[in-house]
PDB file with one MODEL, atoms N, CA, C and O in Angstrom:
MODEL        1
ATOM      1  N   MET A   1       0.593  -1.297  -0.244  1.00  0.00           N
ATOM      2  CA  MET A   1       0.160  -0.138  -0.094  1.00  0.00           C
ATOM      3  C   MET A   1       0.770   1.275   0.106  1.00  0.00           C
ATOM      4  O   MET A   1       0.154   2.333  -0.029  1.00  0.00           O
ATOM      5  N   GLY A   2       2.001   1.139   0.427  1.00  0.00           N
ATOM      6  CA  GLY A   2       2.684   2.260   0.536  1.00  0.00           C
ATOM      7  C   GLY A   2       3.389   2.809  -0.937  1.00  0.00           C
ATOM      8  O   GLY A   2       3.630   4.003  -1.113  1.00  0.00           O
ATOM      9  N   ILE A   3       3.692   1.717  -2.001  1.00  0.00           N
ATOM     10  CA  ILE A   3       3.909   2.147  -3.262  1.00  0.00           C
ATOM     11  C   ILE A   3       2.593   2.812  -3.775  1.00  0.00           C
ATOM     12  O   ILE A   3       2.691   3.908  -4.327  1.00  0.00           O
ATOM     13  N   VAL A   4       1.470   2.274  -3.646  1.00  0.00           N
ATOM     14  CA  VAL A   4       0.098   3.211  -3.926  1.00  0.00           C
ATOM     15  C   VAL A   4       0.088   4.664  -3.657  1.00  0.00           C
ATOM     16  O   VAL A   4      -0.169   5.572  -4.447  1.00  0.00           O
ATOM     17  N   LEU A   5       0.462   4.742  -2.201  1.00  0.00           N
ATOM     18  CA  LEU A   5       0.413   5.970  -1.462  1.00  0.00           C
ATOM     19  C   LEU A   5       1.455   6.938  -2.412  1.00  0.00           C
ATOM     20  O   LEU A   5       1.174   8.077  -2.788  1.00  0.00           O
ATOM     21  N   TRP A   6       2.435   6.377  -2.642  1.00  0.00           N
ATOM     22  CA  TRP A   6       3.680   7.144  -3.400  1.00  0.00           C
ATOM     23  C   TRP A   6       3.420   7.684  -5.059  1.00  0.00           C
ATOM     24  O   TRP A   6       3.860   8.642  -5.694  1.00  0.00           O
ATOM     25  N   MET A   7       2.786   6.925  -5.286  1.00  0.00           N
ATOM     26  CA  MET A   7       2.134   7.098  -7.046  1.00  0.00           C
ATOM     27  C   MET A   7       0.889   7.891  -6.943  1.00  0.00           C
ATOM     28  O   MET A   7       0.583   8.629  -7.879  1.00  0.00           O
ATOM     29  N   VAL A   8       0.055   7.797  -5.765  1.00  0.00           N
ATOM     30  CA  VAL A   8      -0.885   9.040  -5.541  1.00  0.00           C
ATOM     31  C   VAL A   8      -0.258  10.336  -5.594  1.00  0.00           C
ATOM     32  O   VAL A   8      -0.521  11.198  -6.432  1.00  0.00           O
ATOM     33  N   CYS A   9       0.816  10.463  -4.405  1.00  0.00           N
ATOM     34  CA  CYS A   9       1.310  11.965  -4.299  1.00  0.00           C
ATOM     35  C   CYS A   9       1.863  12.487  -5.615  1.00  0.00           C
ATOM     36  O   CYS A   9       1.847  13.661  -5.986  1.00  0.00           O
ATOM     37  N   ALA A  10       2.493  11.143  -6.449  1.00  0.00           N
ATOM     38  CA  ALA A  10       3.169  11.812  -7.718  1.00  0.00           C
ATOM     39  C   ALA A  10       2.012  12.243  -8.623  1.00  0.00           C
ATOM     40  O   ALA A  10       2.122  13.313  -9.223  1.00  0.00           O
ATOM     41  N   ALA A  11       0.742  11.382  -8.793  1.00  0.00           N
ATOM     42  CA  ALA A  11      -0.214  12.380  -9.384  1.00  0.00           C
ATOM     43  C   ALA A  11      -0.586  13.460  -9.272  1.00  0.00           C
ATOM     44  O   ALA A  11      -0.732  14.289 -10.170  1.00  0.00           O
ATOM     45  N   ALA A  12      -0.872  13.628  -7.649  1.00  0.00           N
ATOM     46  CA  ALA A  12      -1.023  14.534  -7.587  1.00  0.00           C
ATOM     47  C   ALA A  12      -0.239  15.953  -7.685  1.00  0.00           C
ATOM     48  O   ALA A  12      -0.796  17.020  -7.944  1.00  0.00           O
ATOM     49  N   VAL A  13       0.992  15.803  -7.464  1.00  0.00           N
ATOM     50  CA  VAL A  13       1.877  16.849  -7.911  1.00  0.00           C
ATOM     51  C   VAL A  13       2.106  16.884  -9.499  1.00  0.00           C
ATOM     52  O   VAL A  13       2.328  18.050  -9.826  1.00  0.00           O
ATOM     53  N   PHE A  14       2.126  16.174 -10.403  1.00  0.00           N
ATOM     54  CA  PHE A  14       2.011  16.002 -11.688  1.00  0.00           C
ATOM     55  C   PHE A  14       0.754  16.572 -11.983  1.00  0.00           C
ATOM     56  O   PHE A  14       0.947  17.372 -12.898  1.00  0.00           O
ATOM     57  N   PHE A  15      -0.475  16.556 -11.653  1.00  0.00           N
ATOM     58  CA  PHE A  15      -1.880  17.326 -12.483  1.00  0.00           C
ATOM     59  C   PHE A  15      -1.512  19.000 -11.654  1.00  0.00           C
ATOM     60  O   PHE A  15      -1.547  20.034 -12.321  1.00  0.00           O
ATOM     61  N   THR A  16      -1.213  19.002 -10.310  1.00  0.00           N
ATOM     62  CA  THR A  16      -0.769  20.528  -9.625  1.00  0.00           C
ATOM     63  C   THR A  16       0.175  21.077 -10.904  1.00  0.00           C
ATOM     64  O   THR A  16      -0.186  22.112 -11.465  1.00  0.00           O
ATOM     65  N   ILE A  17       1.277  20.443 -11.321  1.00  0.00           N
ATOM     66  CA  ILE A  17       2.231  21.169 -11.861  1.00  0.00           C
ATOM     67  C   ILE A  17       1.981  21.782 -13.117  1.00  0.00           C
ATOM     68  O   ILE A  17       2.478  22.799 -13.601  1.00  0.00           O
ATOM     69  N   ARG A  18       0.765  20.661 -13.757  1.00  0.00           N
ATOM     70  CA  ARG A  18       0.448  21.188 -15.028  1.00  0.00           C
ATOM     71  C   ARG A  18      -0.454  22.085 -15.056  1.00  0.00           C
ATOM     72  O   ARG A  18      -0.875  22.385 -16.173  1.00  0.00           O
ATOM     73  N   ASN A  19      -0.920  22.655 -14.087  1.00  0.00           N
ATOM     74  CA  ASN A  19      -2.195  23.640 -14.020  1.00  0.00           C
ATOM     75  C   ASN A  19      -1.060  24.866 -13.990  1.00  0.00           C
ATOM     76  O   ASN A  19      -1.540  25.902 -14.452  1.00  0.00           O
ATOM     77  N   ILE A  20       0.202  24.989 -13.598  1.00  0.00           N
ATOM     78  CA  ILE A  20       0.955  25.994 -13.542  1.00  0.00           C
ATOM     79  C   ILE A  20       1.626  26.163 -14.926  1.00  0.00           C
ATOM     80  O   ILE A  20       2.344  25.315 -15.456  1.00  0.00           O
ATOM     81  N   ARG A  21       1.286  27.418 -15.463  1.00  0.00           N
ATOM     82  CA  ARG A  21       1.701  27.828 -16.825  1.00  0.00           C
ATOM     83  C   ARG A  21       3.393  28.059 -17.317  1.00  0.00           C
ATOM     84  O   ARG A  21       3.963  27.732 -18.358  1.00  0.00           O
ATOM     85  N   ALA A  22       3.934  28.820 -15.983  1.00  0.00           N
ATOM     86  CA  ALA A  22       5.287  28.912 -15.934  1.00  0.00           C
ATOM     87  C   ALA A  22       6.210  27.906 -16.619  1.00  0.00           C
ATOM     88  O   ALA A  22       6.763  27.256 -15.732  1.00  0.00           O
ATOM     89  N   GLY A  23       6.595  27.517 -17.807  1.00  0.00           N
ATOM     90  CA  GLY A  23       7.323  26.638 -18.156  1.00  0.00           C
ATOM     91  C   GLY A  23       7.045  25.668 -18.583  1.00  0.00           C
ATOM     92  O   GLY A  23       7.899  24.789 -18.693  1.00  0.00           O
ATOM     93  N   ARG A  24       5.732  25.469 -18.987  1.00  0.00           N
ATOM     94  CA  ARG A  24       4.875  24.208 -19.069  1.00  0.00           C
ATOM     95  C   ARG A  24       5.447  23.785 -20.726  1.00  0.00           C
ATOM     96  O   ARG A  24       5.381  24.579 -21.665  1.00  0.00           O
ATOM     97  N   PRO A  25       5.859  22.748 -20.803  1.00  0.00           N
ATOM     98  CA  PRO A  25       6.124  22.278 -22.212  1.00  0.00           C
ATOM     99  C   PRO A  25       4.971  21.661 -22.868  1.00  0.00           C
ATOM    100  O   PRO A  25       3.915  21.277 -22.364  1.00  0.00           O
ATOM    101  N   ALA A  26       5.338  21.636 -24.003  1.00  0.00           N
ATOM    102  CA  ALA A  26       3.764  21.335 -24.861  1.00  0.00           C
ATOM    103  C   ALA A  26       3.987  19.436 -24.730  1.00  0.00           C
ATOM    104  O   ALA A  26       3.047  18.716 -25.066  1.00  0.00           O
ATOM    105  N   GLY A  27       4.884  19.020 -24.383  1.00  0.00           N
ATOM    106  CA  GLY A  27       5.029  17.491 -23.977  1.00  0.00           C
ATOM    107  C   GLY A  27       4.975  17.170 -22.567  1.00  0.00           C
ATOM    108  O   GLY A  27       5.938  17.552 -21.902  1.00  0.00           O
ATOM    109  N   TRP A  28       4.092  16.578 -22.004  1.00  0.00           N
ATOM    110  CA  TRP A  28       4.100  16.128 -20.816  1.00  0.00           C
ATOM    111  C   TRP A  28       4.894  14.860 -20.255  1.00  0.00           C
ATOM    112  O   TRP A  28       5.255  14.941 -19.081  1.00  0.00           O
ATOM    113  N   ILE A  29       5.210  13.677 -20.975  1.00  0.00           N
ATOM    114  CA  ILE A  29       5.323  12.690 -20.659  1.00  0.00           C
ATOM    115  C   ILE A  29       6.928  12.416 -20.002  1.00  0.00           C
ATOM    116  O   ILE A  29       7.325  11.427 -19.387  1.00  0.00           O
ATOM    117  N   VAL A  30       7.805  13.888 -20.438  1.00  0.00           N
ATOM    118  CA  VAL A  30       8.875  13.714 -19.679  1.00  0.00           C
ATOM    119  C   VAL A  30       8.688  14.092 -18.299  1.00  0.00           C
ATOM    120  O   VAL A  30       9.439  13.525 -17.504  1.00  0.00           O
ATOM    121  N   GLU A  31       7.591  15.189 -17.679  1.00  0.00           N
ATOM    122  CA  GLU A  31       7.554  15.157 -16.581  1.00  0.00           C
ATOM    123  C   GLU A  31       6.774  14.331 -16.071  1.00  0.00           C
ATOM    124  O   GLU A  31       6.846  14.414 -14.845  1.00  0.00           O
ATOM    125  N   LEU A  32       5.948  13.450 -16.457  1.00  0.00           N
ATOM    126  CA  LEU A  32       5.451  12.314 -15.871  1.00  0.00           C
ATOM    127  C   LEU A  32       6.549  11.584 -15.402  1.00  0.00           C
ATOM    128  O   LEU A  32       7.052  11.915 -14.328  1.00  0.00           O
ATOM    129  N   PHE A  33       7.005  10.629 -16.050  1.00  0.00           N
ATOM    130  CA  PHE A  33       7.971   9.851 -16.143  1.00  0.00           C
ATOM    131  C   PHE A  33       9.325  10.337 -14.711  1.00  0.00           C
ATOM    132  O   PHE A  33       9.901   9.526 -13.985  1.00  0.00           O
ATOM    133  N   ALA A  34       9.461  11.565 -14.704  1.00  0.00           N
ATOM    134  CA  ALA A  34      10.554  12.119 -13.800  1.00  0.00           C
ATOM    135  C   ALA A  34       9.855  12.006 -12.569  1.00  0.00           C
ATOM    136  O   ALA A  34      10.355  11.389 -11.628  1.00  0.00           O
ATOM    137  N   ILE A  35       8.745  12.547 -12.493  1.00  0.00           N
ATOM    138  CA  ILE A  35       7.972  12.621 -11.210  1.00  0.00           C
ATOM    139  C   ILE A  35       7.731  11.281 -10.492  1.00  0.00           C
ATOM    140  O   ILE A  35       7.900  11.116  -9.284  1.00  0.00           O
ATOM    141  N   ALA A  36       7.249  10.185 -11.507  1.00  0.00           N
ATOM    142  CA  ALA A  36       7.029   9.000 -11.163  1.00  0.00           C
ATOM    143  C   ALA A  36       8.218   8.312 -10.855  1.00  0.00           C
ATOM    144  O   ALA A  36       8.234   7.550  -9.889  1.00  0.00           O
ATOM    145  N   ILE A  37       9.280   8.496 -11.600  1.00  0.00           N
ATOM    146  CA  ILE A  37      10.440   7.736 -10.803  1.00  0.00           C
ATOM    147  C   ILE A  37      10.931   8.359  -9.852  1.00  0.00           C
ATOM    148  O   ILE A  37      11.530   7.663  -9.032  1.00  0.00           O
ATOM    149  N   GLY A  38      10.879   9.637  -9.637  1.00  0.00           N
ATOM    150  CA  GLY A  38      11.315  10.313  -8.646  1.00  0.00           C
ATOM    151  C   GLY A  38      10.539   9.872  -7.406  1.00  0.00           C
ATOM    152  O   GLY A  38      11.128   9.551  -6.374  1.00  0.00           O
ATOM    153  N   ALA A  39       9.474   9.865  -7.498  1.00  0.00           N
ATOM    154  CA  ALA A  39       8.408   9.343  -6.262  1.00  0.00           C
ATOM    155  C   ALA A  39       8.843   7.984  -5.817  1.00  0.00           C
ATOM    156  O   ALA A  39       8.811   7.672  -4.626  1.00  0.00           O
ATOM    157  N   LEU A  40       9.246   7.176  -6.749  1.00  0.00           N
ATOM    158  CA  LEU A  40       9.586   5.520  -6.351  1.00  0.00           C
ATOM    159  C   LEU A  40      10.995   5.628  -5.543  1.00  0.00           C
ATOM    160  O   LEU A  40      11.247   4.917  -4.570  1.00  0.00           O
ATOM    161  N   LEU A  41      11.804   6.525  -6.026  1.00  0.00           N
ATOM    162  CA  LEU A  41      13.320   6.590  -5.235  1.00  0.00           C
ATOM    163  C   LEU A  41      12.957   7.302  -4.030  1.00  0.00           C
ATOM    164  O   LEU A  41      13.595   6.910  -3.053  1.00  0.00           O
ATOM    165  N   LEU A  42      11.926   8.451  -3.741  1.00  0.00           N
ATOM    166  CA  LEU A  42      11.759   8.926  -2.742  1.00  0.00           C
ATOM    167  C   LEU A  42      11.481   7.682  -1.714  1.00  0.00           C
ATOM    168  O   LEU A  42      12.084   7.204  -0.753  1.00  0.00           O
ATOM    169  N   GLY A  43      10.410   7.437  -2.321  1.00  0.00           N
ATOM    170  CA  GLY A  43       9.710   6.320  -1.726  1.00  0.00           C
ATOM    171  C   GLY A  43      10.745   5.482  -0.912  1.00  0.00           C
ATOM    172  O   GLY A  43      10.757   5.518   0.318  1.00  0.00           O
ATOM    173  N   GLY A  44      11.573   4.762  -1.609  1.00  0.00           N
ATOM    174  CA  GLY A  44      12.437   4.336  -1.243  1.00  0.00           C
ATOM    175  C   GLY A  44      13.546   4.515  -0.289  1.00  0.00           C
ATOM    176  O   GLY A  44      14.142   3.616   0.304  1.00  0.00           O
ATOM    177  N   VAL A  45      13.768   5.885  -0.208  1.00  0.00           N
ATOM    178  CA  VAL A  45      14.505   6.780   0.591  1.00  0.00           C
ATOM    179  C   VAL A  45      13.702   6.733   1.839  1.00  0.00           C
ATOM    180  O   VAL A  45      14.383   6.477   2.832  1.00  0.00           O
ATOM    181  N   ALA A  46      12.465   6.907   2.046  1.00  0.00           N
ATOM    182  CA  ALA A  46      11.859   7.131   3.026  1.00  0.00           C
ATOM    183  C   ALA A  46      11.784   5.813   3.810  1.00  0.00           C
ATOM    184  O   ALA A  46      11.741   5.821   5.040  1.00  0.00           O
ATOM    185  N   THR A  47      11.768   4.721   3.115  1.00  0.00           N
ATOM    186  CA  THR A  47      11.524   3.350   3.624  1.00  0.00           C
ATOM    187  C   THR A  47      12.818   2.860   4.411  1.00  0.00           C
ATOM    188  O   THR A  47      12.779   1.937   5.225  1.00  0.00           O
ATOM    189  N   ALA A  48      14.139   3.679   4.039  1.00  0.00           N
ATOM    190  CA  ALA A  48      15.254   3.462   4.605  1.00  0.00           C
ATOM    191  C   ALA A  48      15.583   4.065   5.722  1.00  0.00           C
ATOM    192  O   ALA A  48      16.285   3.583   6.611  1.00  0.00           O
ATOM    193  N   LEU A  49      14.919   5.487   5.700  1.00  0.00           N
ATOM    194  CA  LEU A  49      14.489   6.317   6.749  1.00  0.00           C
ATOM    195  C   LEU A  49      13.669   5.736   7.977  1.00  0.00           C
ATOM    196  O   LEU A  49      13.706   6.284   9.078  1.00  0.00           O
ATOM    197  N   ASP A  50      12.887   4.535   7.709  1.00  0.00           N
ATOM    198  CA  ASP A  50      11.671   4.368   8.535  1.00  0.00           C
ATOM    199  C   ASP A  50      10.632   5.005   8.444  1.00  0.00           C
ATOM    200  O   ASP A  50      10.093   5.097   9.547  1.00  0.00           O
ATOM    201  N   PHE A  51      10.132   5.453   7.720  1.00  0.00           N
ATOM    202  CA  PHE A  51       9.216   6.173   7.176  1.00  0.00           C
ATOM    203  C   PHE A  51       7.908   5.478   6.467  1.00  0.00           C
ATOM    204  O   PHE A  51       7.264   5.872   5.494  1.00  0.00           O
ATOM    205  N   GLY A  52       7.704   4.113   7.422  1.00  0.00           N
ATOM    206  CA  GLY A  52       6.707   3.231   6.676  1.00  0.00           C
ATOM    207  C   GLY A  52       7.228   2.536   6.017  1.00  0.00           C
ATOM    208  O   GLY A  52       8.233   2.069   6.552  1.00  0.00           O
ATOM    209  N   GLY A  53       6.991   2.092   4.746  1.00  0.00           N
ATOM    210  CA  GLY A  53       7.792   1.381   3.835  1.00  0.00           C
ATOM    211  C   GLY A  53       6.787   1.106   2.683  1.00  0.00           C
ATOM    212  O   GLY A  53       5.665   1.597   2.557  1.00  0.00           O
ATOM    213  N   TRP A  54       7.524   0.071   1.728  1.00  0.00           N
ATOM    214  CA  TRP A  54       6.372  -0.315   0.227  1.00  0.00           C
ATOM    215  C   TRP A  54       5.175  -0.691   0.390  1.00  0.00           C
ATOM    216  O   TRP A  54       4.288  -0.458  -0.431  1.00  0.00           O
ATOM    217  N   ASP A  55       4.978  -1.432   1.670  1.00  0.00           N
ATOM    218  CA  ASP A  55       3.644  -2.050   2.009  1.00  0.00           C
ATOM    219  C   ASP A  55       3.088  -1.589   2.944  1.00  0.00           C
ATOM    220  O   ASP A  55       2.108  -2.238   3.309  1.00  0.00           O
ATOM    221  N   THR A  56       3.401  -0.387   3.702  1.00  0.00           N
ATOM    222  CA  THR A  56       3.125   0.088   4.889  1.00  0.00           C
ATOM    223  C   THR A  56       2.556   1.586   4.424  1.00  0.00           C
ATOM    224  O   THR A  56       3.279   2.382   3.825  1.00  0.00           O
ATOM    225  N   LEU A  57       1.247   1.853   4.755  1.00  0.00           N
ATOM    226  CA  LEU A  57       0.956   3.352   4.924  1.00  0.00           C
ATOM    227  C   LEU A  57       1.578   4.030   5.799  1.00  0.00           C
ATOM    228  O   LEU A  57       1.550   3.479   6.899  1.00  0.00           O
ATOM    229  N   ASP A  58       2.284   5.268   5.767  1.00  0.00           N
ATOM    230  CA  ASP A  58       2.454   6.350   6.664  1.00  0.00           C
ATOM    231  C   ASP A  58       2.612   7.578   6.158  1.00  0.00           C
ATOM    232  O   ASP A  58       3.267   7.814   5.144  1.00  0.00           O
ATOM    233  N   TRP A  59       1.970   8.486   6.896  1.00  0.00           N
ATOM    234  CA  TRP A  59       1.706   9.819   6.450  1.00  0.00           C
ATOM    235  C   TRP A  59       2.962  10.321   6.446  1.00  0.00           C
ATOM    236  O   TRP A  59       3.154  11.276   5.693  1.00  0.00           O
ATOM    237  N   ARG A  60       4.067   9.832   7.239  1.00  0.00           N
ATOM    238  CA  ARG A  60       5.396  10.777   7.063  1.00  0.00           C
ATOM    239  C   ARG A  60       6.214  10.427   5.928  1.00  0.00           C
ATOM    240  O   ARG A  60       7.095  11.189   5.530  1.00  0.00           O
ATOM    241  N   GLY A  61       5.914   9.047   5.255  1.00  0.00           N
ATOM    242  CA  GLY A  61       6.569   8.753   3.880  1.00  0.00           C
ATOM    243  C   GLY A  61       5.750   9.357   2.969  1.00  0.00           C
ATOM    244  O   GLY A  61       6.330   9.770   1.965  1.00  0.00           O
ATOM    245  N   GLY A  62       4.371   9.557   3.036  1.00  0.00           N
ATOM    246  CA  GLY A  62       3.685  10.292   1.740  1.00  0.00           C
ATOM    247  C   GLY A  62       4.118  11.772   1.809  1.00  0.00           C
ATOM    248  O   GLY A  62       4.444  12.301   0.747  1.00  0.00           O
ATOM    249  N   ILE A  63       4.154  12.475   2.916  1.00  0.00           N
ATOM    250  CA  ILE A  63       4.578  13.922   2.948  1.00  0.00           C
ATOM    251  C   ILE A  63       5.869  14.063   2.335  1.00  0.00           C
ATOM    252  O   ILE A  63       6.066  14.987   1.546  1.00  0.00           O
ATOM    253  N   PHE A  64       7.007  13.014   2.699  1.00  0.00           N
ATOM    254  CA  PHE A  64       8.325  12.956   2.049  1.00  0.00           C
ATOM    255  C   PHE A  64       8.228  12.776   0.692  1.00  0.00           C
ATOM    256  O   PHE A  64       8.946  13.527   0.032  1.00  0.00           O
ATOM    257  N   VAL A  65       7.725  12.201   0.244  1.00  0.00           N
ATOM    258  CA  VAL A  65       7.275  11.891  -1.448  1.00  0.00           C
ATOM    259  C   VAL A  65       6.602  13.078  -1.965  1.00  0.00           C
ATOM    260  O   VAL A  65       7.041  13.486  -3.041  1.00  0.00           O
ATOM    261  N   LEU A  66       5.934  13.522  -1.602  1.00  0.00           N
ATOM    262  CA  LEU A  66       5.013  14.850  -1.747  1.00  0.00           C
ATOM    263  C   LEU A  66       5.866  16.074  -1.868  1.00  0.00           C
ATOM    264  O   LEU A  66       5.602  16.873  -2.766  1.00  0.00           O
ATOM    265  N   LEU A  67       6.844  16.296  -1.067  1.00  0.00           N
ATOM    266  CA  LEU A  67       7.422  17.714  -0.952  1.00  0.00           C
ATOM    267  C   LEU A  67       8.626  17.209  -2.044  1.00  0.00           C
ATOM    268  O   LEU A  67       8.970  17.898  -3.004  1.00  0.00           O
ATOM    269  N   GLY A  68       9.048  16.236  -1.804  1.00  0.00           N
ATOM    270  CA  GLY A  68      10.211  15.630  -2.869  1.00  0.00           C
ATOM    271  C   GLY A  68       9.986  15.817  -4.426  1.00  0.00           C
ATOM    272  O   GLY A  68      10.786  16.238  -5.262  1.00  0.00           O
ATOM    273  N   SER A  69       8.753  15.413  -4.580  1.00  0.00           N
ATOM    274  CA  SER A  69       8.232  15.337  -6.228  1.00  0.00           C
ATOM    275  C   SER A  69       7.927  16.820  -6.415  1.00  0.00           C
ATOM    276  O   SER A  69       8.174  17.296  -7.523  1.00  0.00           O
ATOM    277  N   PHE A  70       7.434  17.587  -5.492  1.00  0.00           N
ATOM    278  CA  PHE A  70       7.319  19.054  -5.946  1.00  0.00           C
ATOM    279  C   PHE A  70       8.734  19.367  -6.237  1.00  0.00           C
ATOM    280  O   PHE A  70       9.015  19.847  -7.335  1.00  0.00           O
ATOM    281  N   ALA A  71       9.710  19.124  -5.299  1.00  0.00           N
ATOM    282  CA  ALA A  71      10.920  19.780  -5.551  1.00  0.00           C
ATOM    283  C   ALA A  71      11.518  19.267  -6.975  1.00  0.00           C
ATOM    284  O   ALA A  71      12.145  20.116  -7.607  1.00  0.00           O
ATOM    285  N   ILE A  72      11.424  18.284  -7.412  1.00  0.00           N
ATOM    286  CA  ILE A  72      11.839  17.454  -8.596  1.00  0.00           C
ATOM    287  C   ILE A  72      11.162  18.409 -10.110  1.00  0.00           C
ATOM    288  O   ILE A  72      11.760  19.023 -10.994  1.00  0.00           O
ATOM    289  N   GLY A  73       9.689  18.168  -9.869  1.00  0.00           N
ATOM    290  CA  GLY A  73       8.917  18.892 -10.912  1.00  0.00           C
ATOM    291  C   GLY A  73       9.410  20.598 -10.942  1.00  0.00           C
ATOM    292  O   GLY A  73       9.518  21.134 -12.045  1.00  0.00           O
ATOM    293  N   GLY A  74       9.655  21.285  -9.861  1.00  0.00           N
ATOM    294  CA  GLY A  74      10.217  22.621  -9.784  1.00  0.00           C
ATOM    295  C   GLY A  74      11.586  22.719 -10.440  1.00  0.00           C
ATOM    296  O   GLY A  74      11.912  23.688 -11.125  1.00  0.00           O
ATOM    297  N   ALA A  75      12.449  21.576 -10.178  1.00  0.00           N
ATOM    298  CA  ALA A  75      13.718  21.697 -10.945  1.00  0.00           C
ATOM    299  C   ALA A  75      13.471  21.596 -12.465  1.00  0.00           C
ATOM    300  O   ALA A  75      14.069  22.288 -13.289  1.00  0.00           O
ATOM    301  N   ILE A  76      12.619  20.751 -12.735  1.00  0.00           N
ATOM    302  CA  ILE A  76      12.582  20.391 -14.285  1.00  0.00           C
ATOM    303  C   ILE A  76      11.931  21.929 -14.826  1.00  0.00           C
ATOM    304  O   ILE A  76      12.391  22.580 -15.764  1.00  0.00           O
ATOM    305  N   ARG A  77      11.007  22.228 -14.162  1.00  0.00           N
ATOM    306  CA  ARG A  77      10.409  23.780 -14.936  1.00  0.00           C
ATOM    307  C   ARG A  77      11.565  24.470 -15.180  1.00  0.00           C
ATOM    308  O   ARG A  77      12.119  24.757 -16.241  1.00  0.00           O
ATOM    309  N   GLY A  78      11.994  24.811 -13.448  1.00  0.00           N
ATOM    310  CA  GLY A  78      13.324  25.843 -13.572  1.00  0.00           C
ATOM    311  C   GLY A  78      14.573  25.645 -15.005  1.00  0.00           C
ATOM    312  O   GLY A  78      14.972  26.531 -15.761  1.00  0.00           O
ATOM    313  N   GLY A  79      14.907  24.334 -14.993  1.00  0.00           N
ATOM    314  CA  GLY A  79      15.601  24.267 -16.017  1.00  0.00           C
ATOM    315  C   GLY A  79      14.987  24.456 -17.449  1.00  0.00           C
ATOM    316  O   GLY A  79      15.614  24.908 -18.407  1.00  0.00           O
ATOM    317  N   ARG A  80      13.965  24.140 -17.463  1.00  0.00           N
ATOM    318  CA  ARG A  80      13.384  24.368 -18.916  1.00  0.00           C
ATOM    319  C   ARG A  80      13.324  26.077 -19.272  1.00  0.00           C
ATOM    320  O   ARG A  80      13.741  26.616 -20.297  1.00  0.00           O
ATOM    321  N   LEU A  81      12.697  26.701 -18.137  1.00  0.00           N
ATOM    322  CA  LEU A  81      12.776  28.304 -18.234  1.00  0.00           C
ATOM    323  C   LEU A  81      14.107  29.119 -18.444  1.00  0.00           C
ATOM    324  O   LEU A  81      14.257  30.131 -19.128  1.00  0.00           O
ATOM    325  N   PHE A  82      15.191  28.325 -17.568  1.00  0.00           N
ATOM    326  CA  PHE A  82      16.292  29.075 -17.937  1.00  0.00           C
ATOM    327  C   PHE A  82      16.970  28.824 -19.143  1.00  0.00           C
ATOM    328  O   PHE A  82      17.633  29.754 -19.601  1.00  0.00           O
ATOM    329  N   THR A  83      16.923  27.188 -20.071  1.00  0.00           N
ATOM    330  CA  THR A  83      17.526  27.124 -20.723  1.00  0.00           C
ATOM    331  C   THR A  83      16.219  27.836 -22.144  1.00  0.00           C
ATOM    332  O   THR A  83      16.735  28.077 -23.236  1.00  0.00           O
ATOM    333  N   ARG A  84      15.427  27.971 -22.068  1.00  0.00           N
ATOM    334  CA  ARG A  84      14.520  28.680 -22.750  1.00  0.00           C
ATOM    335  C   ARG A  84      15.226  30.299 -23.000  1.00  0.00           C
ATOM    336  O   ARG A  84      15.813  30.686 -24.010  1.00  0.00           O
ATOM    337  N   ARG A  85      14.926  31.140 -21.615  1.00  0.00           N
ATOM    338  CA  ARG A  85      15.578  32.337 -21.777  1.00  0.00           C
ATOM    339  C   ARG A  85      16.821  32.417 -22.352  1.00  0.00           C
ATOM    340  O   ARG A  85      17.098  33.293 -23.171  1.00  0.00           O
ATOM    341  N   ARG A  86      17.793  31.355 -21.896  1.00  0.00           N
ATOM    342  CA  ARG A  86      19.338  31.485 -22.521  1.00  0.00           C
ATOM    343  C   ARG A  86      19.128  31.522 -24.196  1.00  0.00           C
ATOM    344  O   ARG A  86      19.681  32.318 -24.955  1.00  0.00           O
ATOM    345  N   GLU A  87      18.308  30.594 -24.525  1.00  0.00           N
ATOM    346  CA  GLU A  87      18.240  30.451 -26.223  1.00  0.00           C
ATOM    347  C   GLU A  87      17.740  31.736 -26.839  1.00  0.00           C
ATOM    348  O   GLU A  87      18.211  32.099 -27.917  1.00  0.00           O
ATOM    349  N   GLU A  88      16.807  32.452 -26.215  1.00  0.00           N
ATOM    350  CA  GLU A  88      16.251  33.546 -26.529  1.00  0.00           C
ATOM    351  C   GLU A  88      17.323  34.782 -26.541  1.00  0.00           C
ATOM    352  O   GLU A  88      17.335  35.648 -27.416  1.00  0.00           O
ATOM    353  N   ALA A  89      18.157  34.729 -25.507  1.00  0.00           N
ATOM    354  CA  ALA A  89      19.404  35.517 -25.376  1.00  0.00           C
ATOM    355  C   ALA A  89      20.291  35.364 -26.485  1.00  0.00           C
ATOM    356  O   ALA A  89      20.718  36.307 -27.150  1.00  0.00           O
ATOM    357  N   GLU A  90      20.529  34.298 -26.652  1.00  0.00           N
ATOM    358  CA  GLU A  90      21.577  34.127 -27.954  1.00  0.00           C
ATOM    359  C   GLU A  90      20.954  34.466 -29.436  1.00  0.00           C
ATOM    360  O   GLU A  90      21.578  34.949 -30.381  1.00  0.00           O
ATOM    361  N   LYS A  91      19.524  34.081 -29.401  1.00  0.00           N
ATOM    362  CA  LYS A  91      19.159  34.602 -30.811  1.00  0.00           C
ATOM    363  C   LYS A  91      19.105  36.002 -31.002  1.00  0.00           C
ATOM    364  O   LYS A  91      19.242  36.517 -32.112  1.00  0.00           O
ATOM    365  N   SER A  92      18.873  36.760 -29.755  1.00  0.00           N
ATOM    366  CA  SER A  92      18.668  38.232 -30.044  1.00  0.00           C
ATOM    367  C   SER A  92      20.228  38.998 -30.184  1.00  0.00           C
ATOM    368  O   SER A  92      20.338  40.198 -30.437  1.00  0.00           O
ATOM    369  N   THR A  93      21.212  38.220 -30.005  1.00  0.00           N
ATOM    370  CA  THR A  93      22.662  38.872 -29.962  1.00  0.00           C
ATOM    371  C   THR A  93      23.131  38.640 -31.354  1.00  0.00           C
ATOM    372  O   THR A  93      24.249  39.022 -31.701  1.00  0.00           O
TER     373      THR A  93
ENDMDL
END
């Protein structure tokens, strides 16, 4: 049940991030896979820190995965915004 909680947290983050326009790319598959894989890795870290486990529901593991997934999604968006602005600056010179 812990893995289900991790994936629900990843889905919540993904759908929340998709509603934010800044840096939103046309393709969404890369974001979905990055957040889902990140949630699984963060869930593994939460299990190692004894925040529940892959078969145990624990709110601490859910919060850990939720906040970590937001950080992953923000890093992806921030990187895309930085790259896009850098390319625009290179084109203008």
